[in-house]
Residue frames as a rotation matrix with the C-alpha (Angstrom) as fourth column:
UNK 1
0.587 0.800 -0.121 -1.36
-0.238 0.028 -0.971 -18.80
-0.774 0.599 0.207 -47.67
UNK 2
0.299 -0.551 -0.779 1.63
-0.954 -0.154 -0.257 -18.77
0.022 0.820 -0.571 -50.00
UNK 3
-0.728 -0.591 0.348 2.83
-0.623 0.782 0.025 -22.11
-0.287 -0.198 -0.937 -48.63
UNK 4
-0.071 0.797 0.600 -0.65
-0.031 0.599 -0.800 -23.53
-0.997 -0.075 -0.018 -49.18
UNK 5
0.703 0.326 -0.632 -0.67
-0.581 -0.249 -0.775 -22.39
-0.410 0.912 0.014 -52.82
UNK 6
-0.182 -0.860 -0.477 2.69
-0.970 0.238 -0.058 -24.03
0.163 0.452 -0.877 -53.43
UNK 7
-0.732 -0.079 0.677 1.65
-0.366 0.883 -0.293 -27.25
-0.575 -0.462 -0.675 -51.66
UNK 8
0.327 0.914 0.242 -1.62
-0.099 0.288 -0.952 -27.47
-0.940 0.287 0.185 -53.59
UNK 9
0.549 -0.198 -0.812 0.26
-0.828 -0.263 -0.496 -26.77
-0.116 0.944 -0.308 -56.81
UNK 10
-0.579 -0.816 -0.006 2.69
-0.815 0.578 0.055 -29.58
-0.042 0.037 -0.998 -56.04
UNK 11
-0.456 0.468 0.757 -0.12
-0.122 0.810 -0.574 -32.03
-0.882 -0.354 -0.312 -55.28
UNK 12
0.640 0.733 -0.231 -1.99
-0.290 -0.048 -0.956 -31.21
-0.712 0.679 0.182 -58.49
UNK 13
0.271 -0.638 -0.721 1.19
-0.960 -0.123 -0.252 -31.43
0.072 0.760 -0.646 -60.52
UNK 14
-0.687 -0.496 0.532 2.00
-0.579 0.815 0.012 -34.82
-0.439 -0.300 -0.847 -59.01
UNK 15
0.033 0.797 0.603 -1.39
0.048 0.601 -0.798 -36.17
-0.998 0.055 -0.018 -60.12
UNK 16
0.790 0.260 -0.555 -1.09
-0.481 -0.299 -0.824 -34.73
-0.380 0.918 -0.111 -63.62
UNK 17
-0.086 -0.930 -0.356 2.43
-0.996 0.082 0.026 -36.02
0.005 0.357 -0.934 -63.97
UNK 18
-0.588 -0.099 0.803 1.53
-0.334 0.933 -0.130 -39.53
-0.736 -0.345 -0.582 -62.82
UNK 19
0.424 0.827 0.368 -1.34
0.111 0.356 -0.928 -39.75
-0.899 0.435 0.059 -65.27
UNK 20
0.666 -0.216 -0.714 0.69
-0.715 -0.460 -0.527 -38.25
-0.215 0.861 -0.460 -68.09
UNK 21
-0.400 -0.916 0.001 3.38
-0.890 0.389 0.236 -40.88
-0.217 0.094 -0.972 -67.65
UNK 22
-0.594 0.158 0.789 1.07
-0.071 0.966 -0.248 -43.89
-0.801 -0.204 -0.562 -67.62
UNK 23
0.091 0.790 0.606 -2.09
0.615 0.434 -0.658 -43.97
-0.783 0.432 -0.446 -69.67
UNK 24
0.676 0.262 -0.689 -1.55
-0.220 -0.820 -0.528 -40.81
-0.703 0.508 -0.497 -71.69
UNK 25
-0.330 -0.864 -0.380 1.60
-0.708 -0.040 0.705 -42.06
-0.624 0.502 -0.599 -73.39
UNK 26
-0.655 0.191 0.731 -0.24
0.425 0.893 0.148 -45.12
-0.624 0.408 -0.666 -74.69
UNK 27
0.436 0.900 0.010 -3.09
0.581 -0.273 -0.767 -42.92
-0.687 0.340 -0.642 -75.93
UNK 28
0.376 -0.366 -0.851 -0.65
-0.508 -0.850 0.141 -40.49
-0.775 0.380 -0.505 -77.50
UNK 29
-0.730 -0.651 0.208 0.96
-0.224 0.516 0.827 -43.28
-0.645 0.557 -0.523 -79.51
UNK 30
-0.288 0.713 0.639 -2.46
0.793 0.552 -0.258 -44.24
-0.536 0.433 -0.725 -80.84
UNK 31
0.701 0.661 -0.265 -3.29
0.454 -0.702 -0.550 -40.65
-0.550 0.265 -0.792 -81.75
UNK 32
0.304 -0.667 0.680 0.11
0.877 -0.084 -0.474 -39.74
0.373 0.740 0.559 -83.23
UNK 33
0.649 -0.048 0.759 0.81
-0.162 -0.984 0.076 -36.93
0.743 -0.173 -0.647 -80.75
UNK 34
0.700 -0.363 -0.615 3.45
0.691 0.563 0.454 -38.64
0.181 -0.742 0.645 -78.62
UNK 35
-0.343 -0.887 0.311 6.01
0.746 -0.458 -0.483 -35.86
0.571 0.066 0.818 -79.17
UNK 36
-0.162 0.367 0.916 3.68
-0.289 -0.905 0.311 -33.20
0.943 -0.214 0.253 -77.77
UNK 37
0.861 0.504 -0.066 2.67
-0.114 0.318 0.941 -35.36
0.495 -0.803 0.331 -74.80
UNK 38
0.334 -0.831 -0.445 6.35
0.898 0.424 -0.119 -36.11
0.288 -0.360 0.888 -74.09
UNK 39
-0.500 -0.503 0.705 7.12
0.332 -0.863 -0.381 -32.40
0.800 0.043 0.598 -74.15
UNK 40
0.279 0.701 0.657 4.23
-0.465 -0.500 0.731 -31.64
0.840 -0.509 0.187 -71.80
UNK 41
0.877 0.016 -0.480 5.34
0.341 0.683 0.646 -34.41
0.338 -0.730 0.594 -69.43
UNK 42
-0.085 -0.990 -0.112 8.94
0.899 -0.028 -0.436 -33.12
0.429 -0.138 0.893 -69.40
UNK 43
-0.435 -0.029 0.900 7.79
-0.063 -0.996 -0.062 -29.56
0.898 -0.084 0.432 -68.74
UNK 44
0.662 0.721 0.206 5.53
-0.312 0.015 0.950 -30.75
0.682 -0.693 0.234 -65.92
UNK 45
0.566 -0.542 -0.622 8.51
0.771 0.615 0.166 -32.52
0.293 -0.573 0.766 -64.35
UNK 46
-0.515 -0.780 0.355 10.54
0.609 -0.624 -0.490 -29.29
0.604 -0.036 0.796 -64.48
UNK 47
-0.093 0.571 0.816 7.64
-0.403 -0.771 0.493 -27.33
0.910 -0.283 0.302 -62.99
UNK 48
0.836 0.374 -0.402 7.31
0.150 0.550 0.822 -29.96
0.528 -0.747 0.403 -60.26
UNK 49
0.045 -0.908 -0.417 11.01
0.945 0.174 -0.277 -29.59
0.324 -0.381 0.866 -59.40
UNK 50
-0.596 -0.234 0.768 10.62
0.146 -0.972 -0.183 -25.83
0.790 0.003 0.613 -59.33
UNK 51
0.378 0.823 0.425 7.61
-0.385 -0.278 0.880 -26.04
0.842 -0.496 0.212 -57.02
UNK 52
0.689 -0.203 -0.696 9.52
0.628 0.647 0.433 -28.31
0.363 -0.735 0.573 -54.64
UNK 53
-0.424 -0.906 -0.005 12.35
0.830 -0.386 -0.402 -25.79
0.362 -0.175 0.916 -54.56
UNK 54
-0.425 0.344 0.837 9.96
-0.149 -0.939 0.310 -22.85
0.893 0.007 0.450 -54.19
UNK 55
0.670 0.702 -0.242 8.26
0.074 0.261 0.962 -24.62
0.738 -0.663 0.123 -51.27
UNK 56
0.283 -0.658 -0.698 11.59
0.941 0.330 0.070 -24.73
0.185 -0.676 0.713 -49.44
UNK 57
-0.587 -0.522 0.619 12.25
0.451 -0.846 -0.285 -21.01
0.672 0.112 0.732 -49.94
UNK 58
-0.501 0.344 -0.794 11.22
0.804 -0.155 -0.574 -18.86
-0.321 -0.926 -0.199 -46.99
UNK 59
-0.342 0.329 -0.880 10.52
-0.024 -0.940 -0.341 -15.40
-0.939 -0.096 0.329 -48.42
UNK 60
-0.441 0.251 0.862 8.23
0.868 0.363 0.338 -15.96
-0.228 0.897 -0.378 -51.39
UNK 61
-0.814 0.136 -0.564 7.20
-0.162 -0.987 -0.004 -12.89
-0.557 0.088 0.826 -53.34
UNK 62
0.052 0.996 -0.069 3.90
-0.341 -0.048 -0.939 -12.21
-0.939 0.073 0.337 -55.07
UNK 63
0.113 -0.057 -0.992 5.16
-0.994 -0.015 -0.112 -12.82
-0.009 0.998 -0.058 -58.60
UNK 64
-0.857 -0.476 -0.198 6.32
-0.465 0.880 -0.098 -16.28
0.221 0.009 -0.975 -57.58
UNK 65
-0.626 0.700 0.344 2.97
-0.013 0.432 -0.902 -17.03
-0.780 -0.569 -0.261 -55.93
UNK 66
0.268 0.727 -0.633 1.12
-0.708 -0.297 -0.641 -15.92
-0.654 0.619 0.435 -59.08
UNK 67
-0.230 -0.433 -0.872 3.30
-0.918 0.393 0.047 -18.17
0.323 0.811 -0.488 -61.21
UNK 68
-0.969 -0.087 0.229 2.72
-0.184 0.876 -0.446 -21.10
-0.162 -0.474 -0.865 -58.84
UNK 69
-0.173 0.980 0.096 -1.04
-0.204 0.060 -0.977 -20.56
-0.964 -0.188 0.189 -59.17
UNK 70
0.294 0.236 -0.926 -0.75
-0.931 -0.150 -0.333 -20.51
-0.217 0.960 0.176 -62.96
UNK 71
-0.690 -0.580 -0.433 1.25
-0.636 0.771 -0.018 -23.75
0.344 0.263 -0.901 -62.87
UNK 72
-0.797 0.444 0.410 -1.40
-0.063 0.613 -0.787 -25.29
-0.601 -0.654 -0.461 -60.61
UNK 73
0.194 0.924 -0.330 -4.25
-0.500 -0.196 -0.843 -24.23
-0.844 0.328 0.424 -62.92
UNK 74
0.046 -0.267 -0.963 -2.36
-0.985 0.151 -0.089 -25.52
0.169 0.952 -0.256 -65.93
UNK 75
-0.917 -0.396 0.050 -1.74
-0.397 0.889 -0.228 -28.84
0.045 -0.229 -0.972 -64.16
UNK 76
-0.322 0.891 0.319 -5.49
-0.145 0.287 -0.947 -29.17
-0.935 -0.351 0.037 -63.51
UNK 77
0.426 0.518 -0.742 -6.20
-0.762 -0.238 -0.603 -28.49
-0.489 0.822 0.293 -67.17
UNK 78
-0.370 -0.649 -0.665 -3.54
-0.876 0.482 0.017 -30.95
0.309 0.589 -0.747 -68.38
UNK 79
-0.914 0.030 0.406 -4.81
-0.191 0.849 -0.493 -33.67
-0.359 -0.528 -0.770 -66.06
UNK 80
0.017 0.999 0.034 -8.44
-0.262 0.037 -0.964 -33.14
-0.965 0.008 0.262 -67.15
UNK 81
0.386 0.111 -0.916 -7.55
-0.906 -0.143 -0.399 -33.14
-0.175 0.984 0.045 -70.84
UNK 82
-0.657 -0.676 -0.334 -5.34
-0.717 0.697 -0.001 -36.22
0.234 0.239 -0.942 -70.56
UNK 83
-0.699 0.490 0.521 -8.19
-0.040 0.701 -0.712 -38.07
-0.714 -0.518 -0.470 -68.83
UNK 84
0.363 0.835 -0.413 -10.57
-0.494 -0.203 -0.845 -36.96
-0.790 0.511 0.339 -71.59
UNK 85
-0.052 -0.469 -0.882 -8.11
-0.988 0.155 -0.024 -38.24
0.148 0.869 -0.472 -74.18
UNK 86
-0.921 -0.298 0.250 -8.06
-0.355 0.905 -0.232 -41.57
-0.157 -0.303 -0.940 -72.37
UNK 87
-0.205 0.933 0.296 -11.85
-0.074 0.287 -0.955 -41.76
-0.976 -0.218 0.011 -72.48
UNK 88
0.426 0.357 -0.831 -11.92
-0.798 -0.284 -0.531 -40.98
-0.426 0.890 0.163 -76.21
UNK 89
-0.367 -0.651 -0.665 -9.38
-0.880 0.474 0.022 -43.66
0.301 0.593 -0.747 -77.06
UNK 90
-0.880 0.059 0.472 -11.19
-0.208 0.844 -0.495 -46.29
-0.427 -0.534 -0.730 -74.96
UNK 91
0.112 0.976 -0.188 -14.43
-0.662 -0.068 -0.746 -45.85
-0.741 0.208 0.639 -76.91
UNK 92
-0.397 -0.122 0.910 -15.18
0.447 0.840 0.308 -48.75
-0.801 0.529 -0.279 -79.20
UNK 93
-0.814 0.102 -0.572 -15.67
-0.486 -0.658 0.575 -47.50
-0.317 0.746 0.585 -82.74
UNK 94
0.108 0.924 0.368 -19.16
-0.077 0.377 -0.923 -48.04
-0.991 0.071 0.112 -84.11
UNK 95
-0.459 -0.265 0.848 -19.30
0.734 0.424 0.530 -49.49
-0.500 0.866 0.000 -87.59
UNK 96
0.173 0.499 0.849 -19.88
0.908 -0.414 0.058 -46.71
0.380 0.761 -0.525 -90.09
UNK 97
0.967 0.182 -0.176 -18.66
0.245 -0.851 0.464 -43.95
-0.065 -0.492 -0.868 -87.74
UNK 98
0.159 -0.983 0.089 -15.09
0.983 0.166 0.072 -43.73
-0.086 0.076 0.993 -89.02
UNK 99
-0.059 -0.201 0.978 -15.42
0.442 -0.884 -0.155 -40.02
0.895 0.423 0.141 -89.99
UNK 100
0.818 0.392 0.420 -16.56
-0.190 -0.506 0.842 -39.18
0.542 -0.768 -0.339 -86.44
UNK 101
0.777 -0.589 -0.219 -13.59
0.547 0.460 0.700 -41.06
-0.311 -0.664 0.680 -84.96
UNK 102
-0.094 -0.828 0.552 -11.20
0.948 -0.244 -0.205 -39.20
0.305 0.504 0.808 -87.27
UNK 103
0.249 0.278 0.928 -12.81
0.084 -0.960 0.266 -35.91
0.965 0.012 -0.262 -86.28
UNK 104
0.995 0.104 -0.004 -12.40
0.004 -0.003 1.000 -36.80
0.104 -0.995 -0.003 -82.58
UNK 105
0.407 -0.912 -0.043 -8.74
0.881 0.380 0.283 -37.69
-0.242 -0.153 0.958 -83.11
UNK 106
-0.152 -0.435 0.887 -8.13
0.681 -0.697 -0.225 -34.42
0.716 0.570 0.403 -84.94
UNK 107
0.622 0.467 0.628 -9.86
-0.134 -0.727 0.673 -32.49
0.772 -0.503 -0.390 -82.16
UNK 108
0.922 -0.323 -0.215 -7.75
0.323 0.333 0.886 -34.24
-0.215 -0.886 0.411 -79.51
UNK 109
0.076 -0.951 0.299 -4.54
0.996 0.058 -0.067 -33.56
0.046 0.303 0.952 -81.44
UNK 110
0.017 -0.005 1.000 -5.46
0.305 -0.952 -0.010 -29.87
0.952 0.305 -0.015 -81.71
UNK 111
0.893 0.346 0.289 -6.16
-0.167 -0.342 0.925 -29.69
0.419 -0.874 -0.247 -77.97
UNK 112
0.645 -0.733 -0.217 -2.81
0.704 0.459 0.541 -31.33
-0.297 -0.502 0.812 -77.16
UNK 113
-0.192 -0.724 0.663 -1.03
0.861 -0.449 -0.241 -28.78
0.472 0.524 0.709 -79.33
UNK 114
0.362 0.405 0.840 -2.96
-0.055 -0.890 0.453 -26.01
0.931 -0.210 -0.300 -77.58
UNK 115
0.989 -0.042 -0.142 -1.94
0.148 0.200 0.969 -27.48
-0.012 -0.979 0.204 -74.20
UNK 116
0.229 -0.971 0.069 1.67
0.972 0.232 0.025 -27.59
-0.040 0.061 0.997 -75.36
UNK 117
-0.119 -0.223 0.968 1.51
0.443 -0.884 -0.149 -23.90
0.889 0.411 0.204 -76.29
UNK 118
0.740 0.453 0.497 0.08
-0.234 -0.520 0.822 -23.06
0.631 -0.724 -0.278 -72.86
UNK 119
0.812 -0.524 -0.259 2.81
0.536 0.490 0.687 -25.07
-0.233 -0.697 0.678 -71.11
UNK 120
-0.093 -0.871 0.483 5.42
0.941 -0.235 -0.244 -23.23
0.326 0.432 0.841 -73.18
UNK 121
0.211 0.251 0.945 3.84
0.089 -0.967 0.237 -19.89
0.973 0.034 -0.226 -72.26
UNK 122
0.979 0.168 0.113 3.94
-0.101 -0.079 0.992 -20.64
0.175 -0.983 -0.060 -68.54
UNK 123
0.520 -0.852 -0.062 7.50
0.812 0.470 0.345 -21.89
-0.265 -0.230 0.936 -68.83
UNK 124
-0.159 -0.566 0.809 8.61
0.767 -0.586 -0.260 -18.81
0.621 0.579 0.527 -70.80
UNK 125
0.652 0.450 0.610 6.91
-0.041 -0.782 0.621 -16.56
0.757 -0.430 -0.492 -68.26
UNK 126
0.871 -0.409 -0.273 9.26
0.401 0.270 0.875 -18.00
-0.284 -0.872 0.399 -65.66
UNK 127
-0.065 -0.942 0.329 12.26
0.995 -0.036 0.094 -17.04
-0.077 0.333 0.940 -67.83
UNK 128
0.063 0.152 0.986 10.84
0.523 -0.847 0.097 -13.63
0.850 0.509 -0.132 -68.66
UNK 129
0.701 0.296 0.649 10.34
-0.323 -0.679 0.659 -12.61
0.635 -0.672 -0.381 -65.05
UNK 130
-0.299 -0.932 -0.203 13.34
-0.264 0.285 -0.921 -14.55
0.917 -0.222 -0.332 -63.72
UNK 131
0.628 0.652 0.425 11.39
-0.610 0.074 0.789 -16.30
0.483 -0.755 0.444 -60.99
UNK 132
0.808 -0.449 -0.382 14.11
0.554 0.799 0.234 -18.85
0.200 -0.400 0.894 -60.36
UNK 133
0.842 -0.514 0.165 16.68
-0.540 -0.802 0.257 -16.95
0.000 -0.306 -0.952 -58.37
UNK 134
0.049 -0.930 -0.365 20.38
-0.689 0.234 -0.686 -17.77
0.723 0.285 -0.629 -58.21
UNK 135
-0.574 -0.261 0.776 19.96
-0.801 0.375 -0.466 -19.43
-0.169 -0.890 -0.424 -54.82
UNK 136
0.384 0.818 0.429 17.09
-0.621 0.573 -0.535 -21.57
-0.683 -0.061 0.728 -56.07
UNK 137
0.773 -0.034 -0.634 18.87
-0.577 0.380 -0.723 -22.79
0.266 0.924 0.274 -59.15
UNK 138
0.879 -0.453 0.148 21.74
0.277 0.738 0.616 -24.24
-0.389 -0.500 0.774 -57.13
UNK 139
0.386 -0.767 0.512 24.36
0.722 -0.094 -0.685 -22.30
0.574 0.634 0.518 -59.11
UNK 140
-0.392 -0.556 -0.733 26.80
0.821 -0.571 -0.006 -19.76
-0.416 -0.604 0.680 -57.81
UNK 141
0.456 0.672 -0.584 25.38
0.358 -0.739 -0.571 -16.23
-0.815 0.051 -0.578 -58.21
UNK 142
-0.144 -0.577 -0.804 28.11
-0.570 -0.616 0.544 -15.11
-0.809 0.536 -0.240 -60.61
UNK 143
-0.935 -0.213 0.285 27.74
0.062 0.690 0.721 -18.19
-0.350 0.692 -0.632 -62.79
UNK 144
-0.159 0.959 0.235 23.95
0.860 0.251 -0.444 -17.89
-0.485 0.132 -0.865 -62.85
UNK 145
0.425 0.284 -0.859 24.11
-0.005 -0.949 -0.317 -14.18
-0.905 0.139 -0.402 -63.75
UNK 146
-0.520 -0.696 -0.496 26.63
-0.563 -0.157 0.811 -14.87
-0.642 0.701 -0.310 -66.50
UNK 147
-0.815 0.271 0.512 24.49
0.473 0.822 0.318 -17.71
-0.335 0.501 -0.798 -67.85
UNK 148
0.245 0.959 -0.142 21.39
0.704 -0.277 -0.654 -15.48
-0.666 0.060 -0.743 -67.92
UNK 149
0.213 -0.241 -0.947 23.32
-0.401 -0.905 0.140 -12.70
-0.891 0.350 -0.289 -69.65
UNK 150
-0.823 -0.566 -0.056 24.66
-0.309 0.363 0.879 -15.11
-0.477 0.740 -0.473 -72.26
UNK 151
-0.486 0.730 0.480 21.18
0.763 0.622 -0.174 -16.56
-0.426 0.282 -0.860 -72.84
UNK 152
0.492 0.684 -0.539 19.66
0.358 -0.723 -0.591 -13.11
-0.794 0.098 -0.600 -73.32
UNK 153
-0.117 -0.641 -0.759 22.55
-0.568 -0.584 0.581 -12.03
-0.815 0.499 -0.295 -75.53
UNK 154
-0.907 -0.229 0.353 22.26
0.098 0.701 0.706 -15.10
-0.410 0.675 -0.614 -77.72
UNK 155
-0.154 0.945 0.290 18.50
0.850 0.276 -0.448 -14.78
-0.503 0.178 -0.846 -78.02
UNK 156
0.621 0.506 -0.599 18.48
0.262 -0.854 -0.450 -11.09
-0.739 0.123 -0.663 -78.87
UNK 157
0.464 -0.523 -0.715 21.67
-0.687 -0.722 0.082 -10.47
-0.559 0.454 -0.694 -80.78
UNK 158
-0.043 -0.579 0.814 22.87
0.048 0.813 0.581 -13.83
-0.998 0.064 -0.007 -82.07
UNK 159
0.330 0.237 0.914 21.46
0.856 0.334 -0.395 -13.69
-0.399 0.912 -0.092 -85.57
UNK 160
0.987 0.093 0.134 21.96
0.141 -0.897 -0.419 -9.97
0.082 0.432 -0.898 -86.14
UNK 161
0.513 -0.858 -0.023 25.49
-0.501 -0.321 0.803 -10.04
-0.697 -0.401 -0.595 -84.72
UNK 162
-0.046 -0.514 0.857 26.49
0.476 0.743 0.471 -12.77
-0.878 0.429 0.210 -87.17
UNK 163
0.584 0.327 0.743 25.12
0.811 -0.241 -0.532 -10.71
0.005 0.914 -0.406 -90.06
UNK 164
0.978 -0.208 -0.027 26.81
-0.205 -0.974 0.091 -7.53
-0.045 -0.084 -0.995 -88.85
UNK 165
0.297 -0.922 0.247 30.13
-0.175 0.201 0.964 -9.30
-0.939 -0.329 -0.102 -88.31
UNK 166
0.060 -0.234 0.970 30.09
0.850 0.522 0.073 -10.47
-0.523 0.820 0.230 -91.92
UNK 167
0.770 0.291 0.568 29.29
0.569 -0.716 -0.404 -6.95
0.289 0.634 -0.717 -93.17
UNK 168
0.935 -0.354 -0.038 31.77
-0.272 -0.780 0.564 -5.18
-0.229 -0.517 -0.825 -90.85
UNK 169
0.416 -0.838 0.353 34.77
0.541 0.540 0.645 -7.26
-0.731 -0.077 0.677 -91.91
UNK 170
0.117 -0.339 0.933 35.14
0.977 -0.131 -0.171 -5.26
0.180 0.931 0.316 -95.11
UNK 171
0.815 0.265 0.515 34.81
0.222 -0.964 0.145 -1.80
0.535 -0.004 -0.845 -93.49
UNK 172
-0.310 -0.941 0.138 37.76
0.234 -0.217 -0.948 0.15
0.921 -0.261 0.287 -92.07
UNK 173
0.267 0.355 -0.896 37.74
0.933 0.138 0.333 0.49
0.242 -0.925 -0.295 -88.28
UNK 174
0.223 -0.118 0.968 37.60
-0.041 -0.993 -0.112 3.94
0.974 -0.015 -0.226 -86.64
UNK 175
-0.527 -0.504 -0.684 39.45
0.682 0.229 -0.694 4.58
0.507 -0.832 0.223 -83.40
UNK 176
0.548 0.792 -0.268 37.31
0.778 -0.366 0.510 6.14
0.307 -0.488 -0.817 -80.65
UNK 177
0.133 -0.601 -0.788 40.28
0.673 -0.529 0.517 8.13
-0.728 -0.599 0.334 -79.34
UNK 178
-0.811 -0.444 0.380 40.80
0.566 -0.435 0.700 9.58
-0.145 0.783 0.604 -82.82
UNK 179
-0.081 0.874 0.479 37.15
0.723 -0.280 0.632 10.66
0.687 0.397 -0.609 -83.02
UNK 180
0.672 0.365 -0.645 37.30
0.737 -0.421 0.529 12.44
-0.079 -0.830 -0.552 -79.65
UNK 181
0.235 -0.700 -0.674 40.61
0.301 -0.606 0.736 14.22
-0.924 -0.376 0.069 -80.21
UNK 182
0.138 -0.173 0.975 40.33
0.982 0.155 -0.111 15.05
-0.132 0.973 0.191 -83.91
UNK 183
-0.775 -0.573 -0.266 40.59
0.563 -0.817 0.123 18.80
-0.288 -0.054 0.956 -83.22
UNK 184
-0.325 0.730 0.602 37.09
0.496 -0.410 0.765 19.89
0.805 0.547 -0.229 -84.19
UNK 185
-0.995 -0.041 0.093 35.72
-0.048 -0.617 -0.785 22.71
0.090 -0.786 0.612 -82.08
UNK 186
-0.228 0.973 -0.031 32.07
-0.735 -0.151 0.661 21.95
0.639 0.173 0.750 -82.86
UNK 187
-0.271 0.250 0.929 30.08
-0.790 0.493 -0.363 19.94
-0.549 -0.833 0.064 -80.38
UNK 188
-0.272 0.179 -0.946 29.48
-0.716 0.619 0.323 16.35
0.643 0.765 -0.040 -81.40
UNK 189
0.378 0.447 0.811 27.95
-0.834 0.545 0.088 13.17
-0.403 -0.709 0.579 -80.15
UNK 190
-0.502 -0.517 -0.693 29.59
-0.702 0.712 -0.022 9.77
0.505 0.476 -0.720 -80.37
UNK 191
0.550 0.742 0.383 27.39
-0.835 0.492 0.245 6.76
-0.007 -0.455 0.890 -79.70
UNK 192
-0.645 -0.718 -0.262 29.05
-0.674 0.696 -0.247 3.60
0.360 0.018 -0.933 -78.43
UNK 193
0.439 0.811 0.387 27.10
-0.892 0.444 0.081 0.39
-0.106 -0.381 0.918 -78.03
UNK 194
-0.710 -0.628 -0.320 27.77
-0.645 0.762 -0.065 -3.28
0.284 0.160 -0.945 -77.52
UNK 195
-0.010 0.704 -0.710 26.03
-0.099 0.706 0.701 -6.53
0.995 0.077 0.063 -76.81
UNK 196
0.631 0.457 0.627 24.69
-0.598 -0.228 0.768 -7.22
0.494 -0.860 0.130 -73.33
UNK 197
0.965 -0.188 0.185 26.82
0.006 0.718 0.696 -10.20
-0.264 -0.670 0.694 -72.38
UNK 198
0.477 -0.826 0.301 30.02
0.808 0.278 -0.520 -9.32
0.346 0.491 0.799 -74.21
UNK 199
0.832 -0.238 -0.502 32.10
0.150 -0.774 0.615 -7.05
-0.534 -0.586 -0.609 -71.99
UNK 200
-0.088 -0.958 -0.274 34.86
-0.039 -0.271 0.962 -5.23
-0.995 0.095 -0.013 -73.82
UNK 201
-0.691 -0.105 0.715 33.44
0.670 0.279 0.688 -5.79
-0.271 0.955 -0.122 -77.28
UNK 202
-0.069 0.668 -0.741 31.81
-0.091 -0.744 -0.662 -2.90
-0.993 0.022 0.112 -79.10
UNK 203
-0.085 0.133 0.987 30.36
0.931 0.365 0.031 -2.70
-0.356 0.922 -0.155 -82.56
């Protein structure tokens, strides 16, 4: 069943991708949403590559199958919407109906932006749950783990760390050994923390 879900997902994605590359790009230029359609097309290509790799993997787990189904459903929706956009742009404008045409274009642009947000959500879900394993990504396990740690570290601590580094430059540094062996007989707690991907560096 899992193999069937992946195969169906690949087939649907192939259709959506083919349509997105041909007619939809022309329509997008007419509607002024070519950047969003390009992004959606690029994301669909990445999802297609992932599905091809996932199809080759033997032991597929339930989270992966769920994500594949979400990609498949999203591909159906993208394909349907892109075909609808094509139908709207092929309509001949009726004299005196310019406001209706502008309203249709605005509606289509809003739907494309909504589609883009959904594609981003599905793509981010893959990152959040780490569905692409080290073996699937083609990287060495150590390199892939280090890359994921650096990505998480940058995303979570990058901005705050830069601010803290600027503030901490002016403060005197306290030695941990000095805190532990200062001779006080009272119990105390010393908290030590550091960033996730920076081994050996503490703040």
